[in-house]
C-alpha positions as a Markdown table, in Angstrom:
| # | Residue | x | y | z |
|---|---|---|---|---|
| 1 | Met | -8.5 | 14.4 | 13.0 |
| 2 | Ser | -6.2 | 12.7 | 15.5 |
| 3 | Phe | -4.0 | 9.8 | 14.4 |
| 4 | Leu | -6.2 | 7.4 | 16.4 |
| 5 | Glu | -9.3 | 8.7 | 14.7 |
| 6 | Leu | -7.6 | 8.3 | 11.3 |
| 7 | Ala | -6.5 | 4.8 | 12.1 |
| 8 | Lys | -9.9 | 3.8 | 13.2 |
| 9 | Ser | -11.7 | 5.4 | 10.3 |
| 10 | Arg | -9.5 | 3.7 | 7.6 |
| 11 | Tyr | -11.1 | 0.6 | 6.2 |
| 12 | Ser | -10.5 | -1.7 | 3.2 |
| 13 | Cys | -12.5 | 0.2 | 0.6 |
| 14 | Arg | -13.5 | -2.2 | -2.2 |
| 15 | Gln | -15.8 | 0.1 | -4.2 |
| 16 | Leu | -14.0 | 3.0 | -5.8 |
| 17 | Thr | -14.9 | 5.5 | -8.5 |
| 18 | Asp | -12.5 | 6.2 | -11.4 |
| 19 | Ala | -12.9 | 10.0 | -10.9 |
| 20 | Ala | -9.7 | 11.9 | -11.4 |
| 21 | Ile | -7.6 | 12.4 | -8.3 |
| 22 | Glu | -6.1 | 15.8 | -7.9 |
| 23 | Pro | -2.3 | 15.8 | -8.5 |
| 24 | Glu | -1.7 | 17.6 | -5.2 |
| 25 | Lys | -3.4 | 14.7 | -3.3 |
| 26 | Ile | -1.2 | 12.2 | -5.1 |
| 27 | Glu | 1.8 | 14.3 | -4.2 |
| 28 | Arg | 0.9 | 14.4 | -0.5 |
| 29 | Ile | 0.3 | 10.7 | -0.5 |
| 30 | Leu | 3.7 | 10.1 | -2.0 |
| 31 | Gln | 5.4 | 12.5 | 0.3 |
| 32 | Ala | 3.9 | 10.7 | 3.3 |
| 33 | Ala | 5.1 | 7.3 | 1.9 |
| 34 | Ile | 8.7 | 8.4 | 1.3 |
| 35 | Ala | 8.7 | 10.0 | 4.8 |
| 36 | Ala | 8.5 | 6.4 | 6.2 |
| 37 | Pro | 11.5 | 5.3 | 8.3 |
| 38 | Thr | 13.6 | 2.4 | 7.0 |
| 39 | Ala | 16.4 | 0.4 | 8.7 |
| 40 | Lys | 19.5 | 2.5 | 8.7 |
| 41 | Asn | 17.7 | 4.8 | 6.3 |
| 42 | Leu | 18.7 | 2.7 | 3.4 |
| 43 | Gln | 15.4 | 3.1 | 1.6 |
| 44 | Arg | 15.6 | 0.0 | -0.6 |
| 45 | Tyr | 12.0 | 0.2 | -1.9 |
| 46 | Thr | 10.3 | 1.5 | -5.0 |
| 47 | Ile | 6.8 | 2.8 | -5.5 |
| 48 | Trp | 5.3 | 2.4 | -8.9 |
| 49 | Gln | 2.4 | 4.7 | -9.8 |
| 50 | Ile | 0.1 | 2.9 | -12.2 |
| 51 | Gln | -2.2 | 5.5 | -13.9 |
| 52 | Ser | -2.3 | 5.3 | -17.7 |
| 53 | Glu | -5.0 | 3.2 | -19.3 |
| 54 | Glu | -2.4 | 0.9 | -20.7 |
| 55 | Ala | -0.7 | 0.4 | -17.3 |
| 56 | Met | -4.0 | -0.2 | -15.5 |
| 57 | Ala | -5.0 | -2.8 | -18.2 |
| 58 | Lys | -1.7 | -4.6 | -17.5 |
| 59 | Leu | -2.3 | -4.5 | -13.7 |
| 60 | Lys | -5.8 | -5.9 | -14.2 |
| 61 | Gln | -4.2 | -9.0 | -15.9 |
| 62 | Thr | -2.5 | -9.7 | -12.5 |
| 63 | Thr | -5.3 | -9.2 | -10.0 |
| 64 | Lys | -9.1 | -8.9 | -10.0 |
| 65 | Phe | -8.9 | -6.5 | -7.1 |
| 66 | Thr | -8.7 | -3.1 | -8.6 |
| 67 | Phe | -12.2 | -2.1 | -7.5 |
| 68 | Gly | -12.7 | 0.5 | -10.3 |
| 69 | Ala | -9.7 | 2.6 | -9.3 |
| 70 | Gly | -8.2 | 5.0 | -11.8 |
| 71 | Val | -4.8 | 4.9 | -10.2 |
| 72 | Ala | -2.9 | 2.3 | -8.2 |
| 73 | Phe | 0.4 | 2.0 | -6.5 |
| 74 | Val | 2.7 | -1.0 | -6.3 |
| 75 | Ile | 5.3 | -1.3 | -3.6 |
| 76 | Gly | 8.4 | -3.3 | -4.0 |
| 77 | Ala | 11.4 | -4.1 | -1.9 |
| 78 | Lys | 15.0 | -4.6 | -3.1 |
| 79 | Lys | 17.0 | -7.0 | -0.8 |
| 80 | Asp | 20.3 | -6.0 | -2.3 |
| 81 | Gly | 21.7 | -3.2 | -0.2 |
| 82 | Ala | 19.1 | -3.3 | 2.5 |
| 83 | Phe | 19.9 | -3.7 | 6.2 |
| 84 | Asp | 20.8 | -7.2 | 7.3 |
| 85 | Arg | 20.5 | -7.7 | 11.1 |
| 86 | Pro | 23.9 | -9.0 | 12.1 |
| 87 | Phe | 22.7 | -11.6 | 14.7 |
| 88 | Asp | 20.7 | -13.7 | 12.2 |
| 89 | Asn | 21.1 | -12.0 | 8.8 |
| 90 | Lys | 17.4 | -11.0 | 8.7 |
| 91 | Asn | 17.0 | -8.8 | 5.7 |
| 92 | Phe | 14.7 | -5.8 | 6.4 |
| 93 | Ser | 13.8 | -4.8 | 2.9 |
| 94 | Glu | 10.3 | -6.2 | 3.0 |
| 95 | Ile | 9.7 | -4.8 | 6.5 |
| 96 | Asp | 10.8 | -1.4 | 5.3 |
| 97 | Ala | 8.6 | -1.6 | 2.2 |
| 98 | Ala | 5.6 | -2.6 | 4.5 |
| 99 | Ile | 6.3 | 0.5 | 6.6 |
| 100 | Val | 6.3 | 2.6 | 3.4 |
| 101 | Ala | 3.1 | 0.9 | 2.3 |
| 102 | Thr | 1.4 | 1.6 | 5.6 |
| 103 | His | 2.3 | 5.3 | 5.4 |
| 104 | Leu | 0.9 | 5.4 | 1.9 |
| 105 | Met | -2.3 | 3.6 | 2.9 |
| 106 | Leu | -3.0 | 6.0 | 5.8 |
| 107 | Ala | -2.2 | 9.0 | 3.7 |
| 108 | Val | -4.8 | 7.9 | 1.2 |
| 109 | Gln | -7.4 | 7.9 | 4.0 |
| 110 | Asp | -6.2 | 11.3 | 5.2 |
| 111 | Glu | -6.8 | 12.7 | 1.7 |
| 112 | Gly | -10.5 | 11.5 | 1.7 |
| 113 | Leu | -9.7 | 8.7 | -0.7 |
| 114 | Gly | -10.1 | 5.0 | -0.4 |
| 115 | Thr | -7.9 | 1.9 | -0.9 |
| 116 | Thr | -7.2 | -1.5 | 0.3 |
| 117 | Trp | -4.0 | -3.5 | 0.8 |
| 118 | Val | -4.1 | -6.0 | -2.1 |
| 119 | Gly | -1.9 | -9.0 | -1.6 |
| 120 | Trp | -3.7 | -11.2 | -4.0 |
| 121 | Phe | -1.9 | -10.6 | -7.3 |
| 122 | Asp | 0.3 | -12.5 | -9.6 |
| 123 | Ala | 3.7 | -11.1 | -8.9 |
| 124 | Pro | 5.6 | -13.0 | -11.6 |
| 125 | Lys | 3.1 | -11.8 | -14.2 |
| 126 | Leu | 3.3 | -8.3 | -12.9 |
| 127 | Gln | 7.1 | -8.4 | -13.2 |
| 128 | Glu | 6.8 | -9.8 | -16.7 |
| 129 | Leu | 4.4 | -7.0 | -17.8 |
| 130 | Phe | 6.5 | -4.3 | -16.0 |
| 131 | Pro | 10.2 | -5.4 | -16.4 |
| 132 | Glu | 11.3 | -2.5 | -14.1 |
| 133 | Met | 9.8 | -4.4 | -11.2 |
| 134 | Gln | 11.9 | -7.6 | -11.8 |
| 135 | Glu | 14.6 | -7.0 | -9.2 |
| 136 | His | 12.1 | -6.3 | -6.5 |
| 137 | Glu | 10.0 | -8.4 | -4.1 |
| 138 | Leu | 6.5 | -7.1 | -4.7 |
| 139 | Ile | 4.8 | -6.4 | -1.4 |
| 140 | Ala | 1.4 | -4.9 | -2.2 |
| 141 | Val | -0.9 | -3.2 | -4.7 |
| 142 | Phe | -3.0 | -0.2 | -3.6 |
| 143 | Pro | -5.9 | 0.7 | -5.9 |
| 144 | Val | -6.8 | 4.3 | -5.1 |
| 145 | Gly | -9.9 | 6.3 | -5.8 |
| 146 | Tyr | -12.8 | 8.2 | -4.3 |
| 147 | Pro | -15.0 | 5.8 | -2.3 |
| 148 | Ala | -18.2 | 5.0 | -4.2 |
| 149 | Glu | -21.4 | 6.1 | -2.5 |
| 150 | Ser | -22.2 | 2.5 | -1.6 |
| 151 | Ala | -18.7 | 1.8 | -0.1 |
| 152 | Lys | -18.7 | 0.8 | 3.5 |
| 153 | Pro | -16.5 | -1.1 | 5.9 |
| 154 | Ala | -16.7 | -4.9 | 6.0 |
| 155 | Val | -19.0 | -6.3 | 8.7 |
| 156 | Met | -16.0 | -7.4 | 10.9 |
| 157 | His | -14.1 | -4.1 | 10.5 |
| 158 | Glu | -14.6 | -2.8 | 14.0 |
| 159 | Lys | -14.1 | -6.2 | 15.7 |
| 160 | Arg | -10.7 | -5.9 | 17.5 |
| 161 | Arg | -9.1 | -7.9 | 20.3 |
| 162 | Glu | -8.9 | -6.2 | 23.7 |
| 163 | Ile | -5.6 | -4.6 | 24.6 |
| 164 | Ser | -5.4 | -7.2 | 27.4 |
| 165 | Glu | -5.6 | -10.0 | 24.8 |
| 166 | Ala | -3.1 | -8.5 | 22.4 |
| 167 | Val | -0.4 | -7.0 | 24.7 |
| 168 | Val | 1.8 | -8.9 | 27.1 |
| 169 | Gln | 3.4 | -6.8 | 29.7 |
| 170 | Leu | 6.8 | -8.1 | 30.9 |
């Protein structure tokens, strides 16, 4: 499948099964995520793999959007030590973490699994339940699983702006 086909086929899958995911698929997803470029290659992000029953129960206390997944990933950015653009001191930690998250999300699709980028979660509660997350800005949660038979893209999934509306040539 070409990258364009992969990008177009990915959708926010909100119906997942809790069927076990093969360890080699998890490994390839994580390899794709850590292959993501970061500013000055400083890599000030962390990926937490939430998989045990206890950890998933904690995650479910912070968001209602786990969609039946048996595994989830949380992506966090650490501002300290990340690249600061010298002209305006813009810190790139969250941008870098978002690039990592996008690689992860597309790798999930490439493995025949489903996920959605969850931004609706209680970050302070998540940091309370998982103290190792406390020094990070939490960017996203990705519940991952095999799409349920009834899973399908949202009605508006294929509606996109035309290139001429989205791109300004200078």
